[in-house]
N, C-alpha and C positions, 0 to 999 in steps of 0.2 A: 474193180475192187474185189479183193480176195476174201472169201468168207472164212470166218474163224470158228473152228469146232474144238471143243475141249471136253474130252470123255469124262474126266473126274467130276466135272460140274454136272453132266447129265446123270451120272451114277448117284451123286448126292441128291439131286432133285427128284429122282424116281424111286430109288431104293430106300433111302433113309426114312421117308415118311411111313413106308410100309413096315420096315423093321421096328420103327418106334411104336406103331400101333400094335404090332404082333407081341412085343415084349411088355408093353405097358397095360394092355387090355386085361390080363389076369389080375392086376392089382387094383383095378377100378371097382370100388365097392358101391353097388347100387342099392344097398339096404337102407331103408328108411328107419332111422332111430327115433324112438320116443323116450323122453326123459321124465322121470317121476321125481318130484321134489318132496322130501319129508324130513321133518326135524327129528333127529335122534338125540335125546338128552345125554349130556356128558356123564361119565362115570363119577361116582362119589369118591372123593379123595379120602385117604385114611384119617386125616385130621378134620374132615368134614368142612373144610374151608370154603368149598364151592357148593355147599348144599342148596343155596338159593338158585343156582343155575341148573340143578338136576330135577328129576321127576319126584324126588322124595317129599317135598312139601305138598304135592298134589296126590300122593299115593293113598292117603287115608280119607279122601273125599268120598261122598256118597255117590256111588256109580250104579247105574242100571246095567246089569249084565245081559249081553246078547251073545248067544253061541253061534258061531259062523260054521255052518256045515261045509264040508269039503266040496269044492266045485259048485256051490249053490249061491255064492255071494251075489253074482250078477242077477240071478233069478229073483232074489229077495231085495234088490236094490231099492225099489219103491218104498218098501217097509223101512229100510234103514234111513232113507232120506226123510221120511215123515217123522221118525223118532228124533232125528237131528233138529228138525224144525220145531218140534215140540220142546226140545231142550232149550232152544233159544227163546221161544215164546214164554215158557214158564219163568225163565230168568231167576233160577234158584241158586243162591250163592253156594260155592263149594260142591257143585254137583257135576255130573257128566255121564257118559256112556262108555262102558268097557266092552269092546268087541273081543270075544274070546277066540283066539287062534291056537291051533296045535300043529303038530308035525304033519298031519294029513292034509292041511290046507295048501292050496296051490298059489302060485304066483298071480294067477288071474283073480283069486279071491282078494289078495292084498291090493292089487291094482284097482279092483272094483270099489273097495272101500275108499281109496283115495279119490276116485271119481265121484263117489257119493258125497264126499266132503265139499267138492267143488260145486256139485249140483245144488246142495243145500246151502251153499255160501257160508259154510262153517269153517272158520279160519284157525281155530285153536284145537290142535290135536297133536299127538305124539305116539311114538312106537316104543314101548318099554322093552328094549332088546336085552337089557342087563339081567332082569329077574323073571318076569312073567311071560314075556313074549307076546303080550296082548296089545291091542290097538286101542288107545284112549282118545275120546273126544271130550274135551273139557269145556265148561261154560265160560264164556267171556262176559262176566257179570257186569251189568250196568245198573248203578245205583239210581233208583227212580227219584230219590230226593236230592240228588246232586244238583248244585246250581252251576250253570255254565259261566265260567269266568270270561269277562270281556278283555280281550287283548288289544292293546293300543296298536293302531296301524302305523308302523314305522315308515312305510313308503308312500303313505297318502300325500297327495298334492306335491309329490316330487316329480321331477322330469328325468327320465332315463334315456340316454342317448346311446345307441348301438353303433359302433364304428368298427368296420372290418377292413383289415389291410389285405388286399388281394395277393400281394407278394408272400405274406406269411401263410395264407391258406394254400397257395401253390407249393410252398416249401414243405408244409405238413403232408399234403397229398403225395408229393414226390417221395418223401421219406417213408410214408406208409407203403407205397407201391414197392420200393426196393426191399423193405423189411419182409413184406409178404412174398415177394419173388424168391428171395434167398431162403426163407423158411420152407417154402414149397419144394424148391429144387433140392434141398438137403434131404427130403423124404423120398427122393426117387430111388428105385431099386438099382442094383449094380448094373443091370443091362442098360438102364437109361443113361448112365454115365458113359458106357461104351458107345452108345449111339450118338450122344452129344459130342464127344471128342472125335468120333469118326466123321461127323458132319463138319466140324471145324477143320479137321485134317484135309478132307476133300475140298473144302472151300479155299483153304490156303493154297493147295496145289492148283486149283482152277485159276486163282488170281495170278499165281506165278506163271502159269501157262499163257495167260492172256498177255502178261507183261513181256514175256520172251518173244511171242509172236509179233507184237508191235515193234519190239526192238529189232527183230530180223528184217522187218519191212523198212 
């Protein structure tokens, strides 16, 4: 039995993976990104039709002002957290804390304030980007005399049956796989396309070579 050797196939198997890694490696981003979520009040329209969605109704509340020294927010984090907890414990209507920021404050100061909100479990705050540039923590007032309304249980004593069609699930997963594949492949750099088409080209030549050798035999 005569052994079959096809050079294009060997080239594609050995060289293509190396070239792919060489050209793709500079585009691999190993940076760990952290995302901060903060609510920015919308700008007030000229006709003031959206005033209830802006910071304007809360602007004249009674705020305790705290000046944030540049680069010192993290050092004073414990103090800010304690003030936030006092704000929630006092539960005074239309009150809050105004953290005064200026042009000298750093990104770290801003991030530290957001972290303090999470530590104190204070969920109502906003950044007044339009006018003052200050960071406001507003009270989530809870009426001590409020009576909790009883809501009728609409699903009590009901029987809920969960039925899953395996074929439908496989179809969805297959569709998501193809969508993800084509989205990622569209983001490849130009060199990646050269390598991909080069691999397919050598693969085609390899298959033709095998076919011709078998036909000659």
